[in-house]
N, C-alpha and C positions, 0 to 999 in steps of 0.2 A: 786764960785758956790757950793751950798750945795747939798747933797742927803739925802733922806729920809732913816729913819732906814730900812723901808720895802725893799727899794731898795738895800740897802748893803745886807741884808739877802739873798735876790734871787740872787745877783751877787756872793756870797759865795757859795750859792748853786750850781750855774752854774759850778763854778771853781772845788768844791768838784766833782762832777759827771764827769766832763770832763778831770779832772787831776788825783786827788788823789785816787779816788775809781777805776778809769779805770786801773791805774798804780798798783793798788794793787788786782787786780781781781784774778790774779794768784800769790800765795804765792811764789811758785818756778817754774823754768822751766828747762828743761833739753833738749840738743841738741839730734837730731837723724840722723841717716844717709840717705841720699838722693841720688836716681839714677832716670834717666829720659830715657825715649825712645820717638822720634818724630815719630809718624805713618806716617806722610807727606802724608796723602791721607785719604780715607773714614774710618769711625770708624771700629774697628776689635773687635772680642770677646775677652772674658778674657783668654781663653786658648792660643791664638795667641799672646796676649799682655805679657802673663806669661813667655813664651819661647823666648821672644824677647832680643836683646841684649842691656843692660842699660849702660848709661855713668854717671859719678859722677855729682851731681847737687848740687849748693848752694843757701842758701836764697839770693835774690838779683838778681839772674840770670834771663836774659830774656827768655821767652819761647813764641811759638805760632806764627802761622799766621791764617789768617782769615780762619775759619771753620775746621781747623786742630784739631789733638786730639794728647795729650801727655800723656803718662803713667809715673807716679811717683811711684817708689818703695821705701818704707820707712820701715826702720827696727830701733830698740831701745830698751832699757830696762828701765822700769819704776822703779825708785829709790825705793830701799825697805825702806829706812827712811821714806818715804812719809806716810807710814803707822801709823805712830806716830803722825801725825796731825790729830787733831779734827775738825769737820765739814769741810771737804774737800773731793774732789773727784779728781782723775787724768783724764786728757783728752788729746788727741791729738789736738793741736791749728793750724789751717790752714788757710791762707790768700793767695789765688791764685793771687791776683792783681786785681785792678779795673780800670776802664777807664772814670769814670766820671757820667755815667746814672745810673738808678736805679736798684735794683735786677730784675733779669729776662733777661737783657740785658748785660750780663757780662760773664766773665769765670765762669764754673760751675763744679763740680766734683761729680763722684760717687766712694765711698770709698768700696773696696772689701778686705775680708779675703783672705788668701793664698789659700784657698780652693775654691775661686770664689764666695762664699756668699756675699751678700751685708751687709753693716753695716748701712750706713745712706749716705747722700749727703753732699757737701761743697758748700755753697753759699755765696753771699757777706755779708750778715748778719746771717748766720748761719755757723759759722766756727769751729765748735768743733766736735770731734770724741770720743765715749767712748773707753776706753783701758782696759786691764787687771788689775788686782789688783797690788799694788806696790809689786816689787820683781820679777815680770813677764816680759818675753820678749814680744814685740809687733812686728808685721809685716803687712802692709797694701800695696795695690796696689790701686792708685787713678787714675781714668779715668778723665782726665782734658779737657774740651770742650773749644777750644779756639774761643768763638763765639764773632764776631765783634760788635762794636756798630754802628748799621746801621743808626741810626737816628742824628748822629753827634751832640750829646749833647742836644738833643730835638728840634732841628731845622728840616727843610725839604728840605735841601740842596740835589741835586743829589749826589748819590754814587755809585761806581762800587762794593761795598761790597756784594751786594746782587745776583752777578752774579754767575751762577753755577761753582761749583768746589773750591777747597781749594786755598786761596790767596797765594801771593808770598812775601808780607811785613812781615819780620821777626820780633819776640820779641815784639808783641803788648800788652804783659803782662809781668810784673816781679814778681817773686814769693816773696811775701812780708814777710811771716811767715810761718814756719813749725818746730814745736818742741813740747815736751811734757810740760804740764804745770798742777799744782796742783790748781784747782780751789777752792778759798775760798767761801763757801756757804754762810757765814754771810755777806761778802761783796756784794756777787750777790744778795742776798735777799733785802739787804739794797739798793741797786741801783735801784731794782724793786719798793720798796715802796717809796722811794724819787721820782722816775719819775712819779709814780702815783699821789701823793700829788701834786709835782709841776704842773702837768696838770689839776688837780682838782682846784687849786688856780687860775688858768687862766679863769675857767668858773663860778666862784662864785663871786658875788657882794663884792668888797672890804670893803663895810660898814658893812657887816654881821659878827655876832660872829663867825660863823664857819670859816671865812676866818682867822680872828685873831687867833682862836685857832690852825689852822693849821700852820700858820706862826710862832707862839711861838713854837710848837712842832718841826718844822724844824729847828728853830735856837737852841733849846735845843740839837738836835741831832748834829748839826754843832759844837756846843761847846763841844760835847763829842767825836768828832773824833781828835785823835792826827795824822797828816800828816806823822809822822815817825813810826807810830804804827797803821796803819789802821786795821790790823787783829786782833789785841789786844783790840781795842776800838769799832770795828763795832758793836758787841752784845749791848754794852751799848746805842749806837745811835739808834738802832732798839728799844730798850725799850722806848726811849724818844717818839717814834712814835706810840707806842701800842695803847694809848687811842683814838688818832684822827683816827685810822684806824680801831677801833672796834665800833666808832659811827654808828648806824644803819641809813639807808636811811628812808626817810619819804615815805607814801604810794603814789604811783603815777605811773608813766610810768615804764615799764619793758622793757629791751632790751634784746632780745634773741640772744646771741652771738654763731655764728656756724663757726667753722674753714673751710677755703675756700682757693682754689689755682686756680684761673680762669687760665687755660693753653689753649693758642690758639693752634688749631691743626696745624696751619702754620700761619706765619705772617712774622716778620722780621727774620725768620730763615727758613730753608728748611723743608719739611716734614721729612725727615730722621733724624732731630734733636728732633722732638717732643717726640717721644718714649724714648729718653733719658731724656728728661725733666720731662716727666710723672715718670720714674724711679726714679728719683732724689727725686722729691717731695713726691711721694708716700711712698718711703722708710724713708724719714724724718717723715712723719705722722704716720707710723707704730711705729718708735722708740718713738715719742713723746706719742702716746696712750698708750704704756706700760709704761711710767713713770707718766702720769697724768689720772688716771681712769675715771675723770668727762670730759675730753676732748672729743668733738664730731666733726668730720670732715665730710663734704658732698662734693661729687665731681660727676660731670655729665660725660656724652660722653662715651658710650659704647666701641667706637672705641679706646680711650686711655687705657682702662682696657684690650682689645684684644692685644693692642701692648705690654702692660706690660706682660701679660701672655706669649707672644712670646719671648720677649727680657730678661726677669728678672724673671723667674718662682718663685724663692723663695720670692722675694718680693711681687709677686702675692699671693702666700699663705699666707704671712703675711697680706695682705689686706683682703683675704678671712677670715681670722681668727677674723680681727677687725670688718669685717661685721657681722659676727656671734654675736660679743659681743655687737653690736649697736653703736661703736664707729666711724666705717667707713660706711657712708651712701651712696650708690648710688642714685642720684637724676636725674630728668630731663626725664628719659625714652626714650632719644632719641640717635641716632648713633652718632651724633656730636652736638653741638650747632650751628645750621645750620643758615643761614639767613632766615629771616622769611616773606619776601616780593618775592623774586626771584623764588624760587624753586616752581615746579608746586604742584597742590593740591596732587597728588599721591605719590610726593616725600616727602611731609610733613607727609603723612600717613606712608610711609615706614621708615622715621626717627623714628618714635614711634615704629613700628612693630619690626624692626631690634633691635633697643635698648632696648626696653622693653623685649623681647624674650632673648637677650642676658643675662640681669640681672637676669631674672627668671631661665634660665637653669645654670648659672654660680654660682648665689649666692642665688636662692630660694626666691628672694625679687621682689616685685613689687613697683616702685616709683609711687607716686600720685601727684607729684610736677613737673609741666612743669617749666623747668630751662633755661632761656635765658637771662643773665643779660647783654650781651654786644652786641646783635643783632641790626641792624640799623633800628629800626621800625618793627611793627607787624601787619599783616594781619588780617583784619575784619574776615576772615574765621577761624582763629586760635582758638577761644574759642571752637568752634565745633569739631574741629579736635583733640583738646587736651582732651576734655570732652570724646569723642568717643574712645579716646585711654586710658581711665581710669584714666585720671587726674583729680583731684578735685580743685588743686591750680596752680595758675602761677606766677612766680617770674622775673621780670626784674627790670633794674635800668637806662637803657640808656636813658629814656626819660628825665631824669633830664639834660641830655647835649642839651636840647633845645636852640637854639640860639635867639628865639624870644620871646616865651610865657612859663611861667611856668605852668607845668602841675598840675591841682588842688588838686589831691588825692594822697594818699600813699597806703591806704588800700580801696579797692573798688570792686564792681562786674562789670566784663568788659562783655558786651553784643556783640555778634558777628552779622554778617549780617543775620544769620537764627533765631535769638532770643536767642540761647544757651548762658548761662552765666558762667562764671568761676571767683571765687573769686583771687583776684590779689593783689600783694605787690609790692611796690617800697622801698626798704630800704631808710629811710630819711636821713641816713648818706651821701647819694649820692655818695657811692663807692661801690665796691665789693671786694676790697683788703685793707681793714682797718687795722691798727696796734692794735686796740682795746683799744687806748688811751682815757683817759678822754674829749679828744676834740671830738673825733668821737662818743663817748657813749653820750655826751651833745647835739651834733648835732642831733642826731638821736631823741631826744625828742623835741628839738627847732624847728625843721622842720617838725615834724609830724602834719598833716593837720586835722586829724581826732579826735583831742583832744575833750574829752566830749563824743564821741561815742565809742572811744577804747583808750586803754592806753598800746599797745604792738607793737614793731617793731623788725624787724630783723637786726642784724648787722654781715656782713661777714668778716672775718678777716683772714689775711694770705696773704704773698707775692705771686703774680700771675706771670705767663708767664715764668715759669722756676725760678723765685726767691726763690723756696724752700718751700711756703706755710707758714702756722703759725710756729711761733718759741716758745720757752720756756719762752721768755720774754713776748709775746703776751698772752699766757696762764696765766702767773702770773698776769699781768695787768687785765684781766677778772675775777681771782679769788678774788684779791684784791677789785674790785669794785663790787663783789657779794652783798653786802649790805652796802654800804658807804655813809654816810650822805654828801650831797652836789650834788648828782647826781642820775640818775635812778638806779634801781637794775639792774645788769647784771647777766643773767642765762645763763650758757653753757648748750645748749640742741640740740634736733635734729630739723631739719626744718619743720618737719610734727607735732611736739608738738607746735612749734610757730603758724603754719597756723591754727590748729584746735582751738587754745586759741584766736587767732586775729579774726576768724570767728565767734566763738560763743559769744565773748563780743559785736559783732557790731551787733544790732537787726535789724537795717535798714541801712545799708551801702549805700554811694553814688554808683551812677551807670553811666558808661562811655559806650556810644554806638557807635559802628563802629571801624575803625581802630586806631591804636596807631602810628601815624604818627610822625617820628622824624623830628624835625626841624634842620637837620644838616646831613652831610654826603649824600647829595642828589646826588653827582656823582658817589656813588657806584651802580646805576642802569645803569651805562654806561661804566664805567672804565674797561679795559681789555675785549674788545669786543670778542675777539676769543673765551675765555672761557665761555662768557654768551651764544653765539650762539651755541657752543658746547655742553652747558649743555641742551638746547633746543632739539639739535638732540639726544642726549642720552635719555632723557625722551620719545621723540617719538618712538625711536628704542626698548627701553625698554617695551613700551605700546605693539609695534607690536609683539617682540619676545614672550612675555608671552601669549598673546592672541592667536597666532598661534601654540605655543608650547602646550597650554592647548587643543586646539581644537584637534591637532594631538594625543595627549595622549588619550583623551576620545574617539575618533572616530577610531583612527587606532592603538592604542596601542604603539605609539612611545613613549620611556623613556622620562620622562619630566626632563628638565635640572635644577633641584634644586640647585645643588652645584654650576654650572657655573653662574646662574642668581643671586644666593645670592652674590657671589664675586663681580659680576659686580655692583649690586645694592649698596653694601657697598662702592666700590670706589667712584660711583657718588656721594652717600650721603655724603662722605669726602669732595669731591671737591665743596659741597654746603655749606661747613663751613663758618662762617660769615667773614672771612677775606680772603676767596679764590674766591668764585663766585662773591661776590662785586667789587673785583679787587684791594684790598687794600695790597696785600702781595708782597714780592721781586720777581725778575725775576726768580729766581731758581724755585721757585713754580710753575710759569705758564709754564716753559719749560717742568717741569715734568708732568703737567696736561695735557698738549696738546699732548705729546707722549703717554700718557695712554689714553687719548680719542680715538686716532685714533686705538689703540689696541681693545678697548671696543666696537668701532663700527664694527670692523672687526668680532669680537666675536658674536655680536648681529645679524649681517647681516648672518653670518653662521648658527645660530638657526633660523632664519626666512626661509632661504632657504631650510633647512633641513625640517622644519615642512611643509612649502607649498609643497614640493615635495611629502611628504607623503600624504597630503591631497588632492591635484589636480592631482597627478599622472604625468607619464612623457608622453609628446606629444607635438605637435606643434599648439595647440589652443590657440589663443591669449586671455589673461585673465588680469583681473585687481583685485587685493587683497586689499579690503578695511577694515583696522582696526580700522577706525574712527566710532564715534558714530551716524553718518548722511550718508544717500546716498550720493554718488558721481557719477557723470556721468552715472546715471541710475544703478549703482553697489549698492545693499543694504549695510546697515551697518553690519560689521561683515562677510561679504560673499566674494567669489570669484566668479567673472561672467565676461562675455563678455561686453566690454563696449559699451556705445551707440554709433552708428556711424554715427550721423549726424541727420540733420532735415528731418524727413520722412513725416511730417504733423500730426503725431499721437499726441494725448494728452500726455503732460509730456515731449515732446521733448524739449530739449534746444534750444534756438535761435541760429543761426549761426552767428558768428561775420564776420564783413567785416572792411575793411581798405581801405582808399583812401586819395590822396593827395588833398587838397584844396588851391591852391597857396602856400605859404610857411607852412601851416599847415597841420597837419594830422589828419583826423577823424577816430577813432576807435569807431564802434558801432555795436549793434545787435539790435532786435526787441525791446528791452526793455529800453537800455541805450545808451548813445552817450557821447564820450570823445574827445575833440578837443584840440590838443597837439601843439604848436608853434615850431618853428625852435631852440628854446633852450631847448627844452624837457619840458617847463612849461604847465601845464594844464589850458586852458583859459576857459574851458567849461565842466560842468559834468551834463547831463541831464538825469533825470529820465523820460522816455517817457510817463508813465501811467499818472503822474501829469503834466508834462509839465514843471517841475520846474528845474532850473538851479542852483546848489549849489555854483558856481563860480562867483566872479566880475572879468571879465577879466583883469581889472586894477590891480587887486592883485592875481595874479594867483597861482596856487597849483603846488607841486612837485618842489619846490625851495629849493636847497641846500644853507643854510646860515651858514657863519663862523663867529666865534666869538672870541675875547681874553677870554680866560680862565685862570684867574690868582688868585686863592682863597688866602684869607689871611692867612690860616692855612690849614693843612690837604690835601696835594696836590692830591692824587688819591681819596681821600673821598669826597671832597667838590665841589660843584659848587655854586659860590656865586651870588646873584643877580644882582651884578654889571656888569655881562656878557652882559646883555640886552643893555646896553649903549654902547657897545664896538663891534659893529658890523664891520666886514672887508668887502672889495669888494667881490661880488658874483662870481659864476662860469662863466668861458669863454668856450663856446661851439665850438667845432672845425668842426662838421660836423654831420650829420644825414643821416640814411638810413632805407628805408622800404622794408622789405622782402616780398616774395610772400606768407609767411604763416601768415602776418599781424602783424610782429614784428617791432615796431619802436626801433632803436639802435642809439645811440648818445655817443659821446666822448667830453672829455673837461678836463680843469683844474680848480682847486679853491685852492687859496693860493698856496703852494708849491707842491700840491698832484694832481694826475691825477685821472680821473674818467670815468667811462662808465655807461650807462643805457640801459636796454631794457624793453619796454613798450608793454604790450599786453593785450587783453580782454580774461578774463576767461568767457566762456559762462554758467559755470555750476553755479556760484555766480553773474554772471554780475558785476564783479568787475575788476578794472583796475590794472593789476599786474606789479609793478615797481620793476626790479631787479637792484641793484646797486653795482657796484664794484669801491672801493677806493684804490688807492696806497698812502697810508697815510705818509706824511712826514713832519708833523707838530710839532710846538712845542708851548705849552700852549695855545692851540686851543680848540674849542668845534664846532663840526659839527652837524647841525640838518637839518632834511628833513621836509619842512614846507608845511602845506596845509590849507591856509585860505579860510574860507567858509562866505557866506552871511547869514548864519544861526544865528537867536538870540535865545540864551538860557542862563540859569543861572547856568547850571551844565553839567557835563560831566559824561558819564557812563564809568567805568572802569573794565575791567574783573580782577578778582583775583581768587584765587583757589576756585573752587567749587561754583562759582557765580561772582557777580559783585556788585559794590558801585558805589556812586555818589559822586562827588567831585565837589565844586564850581569853576566856571570859572571867578567869579568876586573876587575883592580885597576890600570888604566892611571892614572886621575886620583884626586885626593882624595875627589871624590864618589862614585867607583865603591868606593874603600876603605872608606869610612864606610857603605856600605849592605851590611853583612857579615850582617845579619839583617833579614828583613822578613815581612810578613804575606801569606798568599794565602787564598782563600776555600775552594775545594773541591779545587784540584788545581794542580799545576805539571808543565811540560812542556819538554823540551829536544828539539832536532831536528839532525840532521846530514844535510844533503840531504834525500832523502824517508824518512829512518829516524828515528824518535822514539822516546822513552821518556817515560812519564807517570807521575806518582804522585798519588793522589786520597786523599782522607780525609774522615771525618765527624765528626771529634773535636777537631782541632787548627787552629791558624792559623801559627805561627811557623815559618819555613823559611830554610835558606841554600842557594843553589845556587852553587857556584863551581868555577872550574877547579883541577885538580891534575895532577901529573906520574905517568904510569903507569910501572911497572918497566921498560917498554922505552924509556922516555924520551919517549914522545908524550904530548901533553895530553889528558887526559879531563876528565869533568864529573861532580861529586859533587852529589847531591841528598840533603839532610838536613832531617829534621822535627824540630822540637823537642817533646819530649813533656813534659818536666817540669822544674821549678826547686825550689829549696828556700831562698828567701830568709828573713829573719826580721824583717823591718820591712815595713809595719807589722804584719803577722800573724806571730807567732814560730813558729807551727807551720802555715805554708803548705803545702798540697798533701800533707802526711802523710797516709798510709792507701792505700787501693786505688784504682786507676784502670784505665780500659778505653780502649784505643785501636783503631781500625781504619783500616788503610790499603791500597790497591791499587796494584800494581806492573803497568804495561801496557808491552808490548814491541812495537816495529814500529807504533807508535800515530801518529795525528796529532792535531790539536786537537779534530776532531770526536769522536774515540774518547775523548779526555781528558774532554770534556764529559759524554760518556755515562757514563764511570767515575764521575764527580763526582755526578751525579744518581742513578746506581744505588744508591752508597752512602748518599746524603743522603735520598733519597725512595723507600725500597725498596718492593717489592710488600707488599701486606697480605694475609694469607690470610684467606679468608672463606667461611663455608658459606651458601649461599642458594637460592633457587628458580631463578634465570635470570641470563644476564649482562645488563650494562647498556652502552649505547653511549656513547661520549664526548659531554659536553655542547656542547663546541666541539672542533673538529679542524683542525690546520694541516698542509698539504701544502707542504713546503718544509723541507729538512733543517736549515736554519740559523737559521730564526725559530722561537723557542721560546716556549711560554706560561710565564710566570712566575707569575700570579696570576689566579683567577677568583673573584669574590665578589659579592655584591649591593651596590648603592650605599649610600653612608653616609647619604644623606637619607631612606632607607627607602621609595622610590618603587617598590622592585621592578624597577627597572633593573639590569641585569648588566653588570658591570665585567670586562673581560678585558685583562691586560696582557702584551705581548709584547715581546721584544727580539730584535735580531739579534746572533748569539752569534759568528760567525766573524771579523768585523772585515772584511766586504767588503759590497758591495751586493748585496742578496738580494731575491728574490720569493717570495711564498708565497700560497696561496689558504686562506682561513678559511671553514669551514662551520659552522653552527650547528645543534644537535640540538633546537631549539625554536622556535616561532613568534616573528618579530621584525617590527616595522613601521618601525624606522629605526636608524641607528647613527651615532654622532659621535665624531669625534677629539677628546678632551679631555686637559687636564693631569692631573697627579697628584692634584690636589683634586677631581677628577671633574667639572670644570667648564670651559669654554673658556678657553684659555690662550694668550698671545701667542707663548710659545716652542714651541708645538706646530708641527711641520713635518710637513705633510700626507704620509701614507704610502698612503692608499687610492687606487689606480688606477682601479678600477671595481668596480660592484655588479651582477652578472647571475646568472642560474640559482640563485638563491637562496645565492650565496656573495659573498665579498668578495675582490678581488685586491688585494694589497698590495705595495709596493716600500720597502724600508728601507735607509738608508744604514748604514754600518758602526757597529755597536752602538747603533743607535738604538732607544729605548724608545718603544713605541707604546701608548697606553691607549684602549680602545675602549669606547664606552658604548651598550649595546643597549636600545632601547626594546621591551619585549615587547609582543606582539599578543594 
């Protein structure tokens, strides 16, 4: 069997790189003295570690248990004779050990000087530390994190390694290398040049002259290397490559390369580990920026900078220095890279408000690029929110993970539900942790879909998730490809420079309208149900606390709790990170979040109580406080008032509900609606009395718990595969029902291995059937849905999202529709047939599916299902086990306005209070479709009042706003509470103490009142 000359050259190259050059990278080595101390618990600070009792350690020794920390004390003397070696640099060479998976999921280390200051980090692919000049002593303390491999080599097998606390298994790592080495710079540079040329060969057509030239140059270099004298022959080998490395690229595509290190704020590690990952990565970046003046790095997430400021102030000062020089670029303007579907609208506002203010106060910079490369889909409300927060551009990459359809664009205008547009880019390399190789650079051009309209794309390079960020090898690769024939030009630059160029060169960019739905990770709308319902509760309490505290501050002079609210908001925003709220982190994370949630709720309840006591006084008058934007039970929006006390016959009184048994069935009804429920708790009939229309076919009842096998092919906690639809299990078994004197129907039963109970009652305020479900969940690989089949024929369902709603098809005409079989909604979904609608609201869940099905009579109906629980085993092997409570409201004969009322009724309920007197609203809006979403004092602590409103119906709407306090002026501002170019004026006039507004569909308006 013969081999071609080309094959032999490439084999020789592989051997040279993998053996001879690697072995010659360090001309000389020198041992060091190593001592170690096992913390055997949670991490400690440097001063504690420095005073510990250390024991001798040797290369090859085992160390570490899961989540433990070891400190290594290293001392040595850099040999004086090394000073005589030209083209060299002394370093400390460290390999803490590896367990198989990529960087970011391994042992990591942070290197300190004896005074505690940080040098840089040790990572799997970044194992060198600068040392003093030859002849000088060296001394270091290495904080080594024994982070376990959670994913079992990339599989999704259950593991206990994500449980809270330090593990017990000893010696999960072995110290592989720790010595002084004299780096041969000629050999190191030769390796970088050969790696780039080898990568370039793989991208070039072998029939091209350029391919032959590179192959010939490589062969000449191979022939120049003496394996027994690599150091003496490396320079000659490099000269053989000079001509092919200096051949310029042809005019065409430009890849803008930006250093990056996507660090999940928690995922397969606990929250306490992320500040250490940040310190390690950012210290590497500062060191790299000192050595390479053209290197530019971008990092998002103000929370991570805050952690660094608290944990490693000297590294933080290095970051500040590099921000000033332009080499370290804060991007995103958000507190964390949050999920973009599940947080409420005000939460997304606060992500930008808290993040943007931090960057401005700490660095004096304002980011104009919204930066969410890894979140699991993007709400149709996001363009408006981002633009009003001062963002001009948006970057993501995740949509390239679609499992069904390929997204058609890389650079485009994304139009949101209100018509606002933001220039958006998906890096066509399809990754956000590139190694800057010729393969990734070439892929950037090959995949780029806007050829002919544009010629620019972004490449984000660097090891993420604690892998240490960009390496000197990556920077060298980018520099070598700056202008290299055979590939696109590579320009190391800032993200904003790229975005300006990309937008300017595209005179008529393509346009995408609506949400950016990710055809993957659909289970993240349901997994870790307690964290999701907890998020909704936190958002509700924050709304109430801010509103009542603002009113108490303005009307009563009560001190406004600025610091306390900021601390709470920042925790809630952190827990909305895109691997926490979606349910895809380890168990330790959720144990911590749920403990913190309970503290947050107690704090907010105390703020609310304190504020209401100041406003309503002390007394025995029964009152109800309504922090919602719509009246409830006769209590005006934003007021504290006596509740309505039953039907007196007066106009506006709510109908009084009645409950009765008819055989085995129970009927819950009032003058407007009637619901018939059988002995299993199933809704057989839902009648709107005004129209006489029944929304339910009794042969296909509603309020049915359905249990499915849930065994996705990959990504356990993340994914729901469509195959679940073919794997339904036996339904619920009801053990008994009871009807109380208050008209509440209760029942208990079992489904699968789990027990459940339900309480059904009629809410006279919204005419909705309220269904409260408790489940003691004991399942494995199961999906539980609560199903509401209807006889309505429609082609689309309306789903509430942040600051509005959007329609999704219920049909499966296209692959895009078929792939959207599970999606998130905020507080409600609604379907409509002509003028007749059915709405389902909730205050605990996000995941829904709404699809057409065939009724027994052969006609099409529409089924609404809300996903209650899953039972995945990775990364949390016991996810969701235990007790859960869910609340939904079923409305019949509804429209969008009533769906909105139902949603707010559940999520911002009345608060019972005993006081001395009622309290009028602080601000009042006359106009049914313009709703107040937030009332708070301004972040700058000027005492100005911020009022945020939005148009809720999807139509041009007018409203009049009046304030219950003295004010001297009002400004329309952006979400940062300052003027913003994206603000579209909504104030029509100001007269008679009020403000007349006109809002376009789904417009968000933020008013800043100067108090008189």
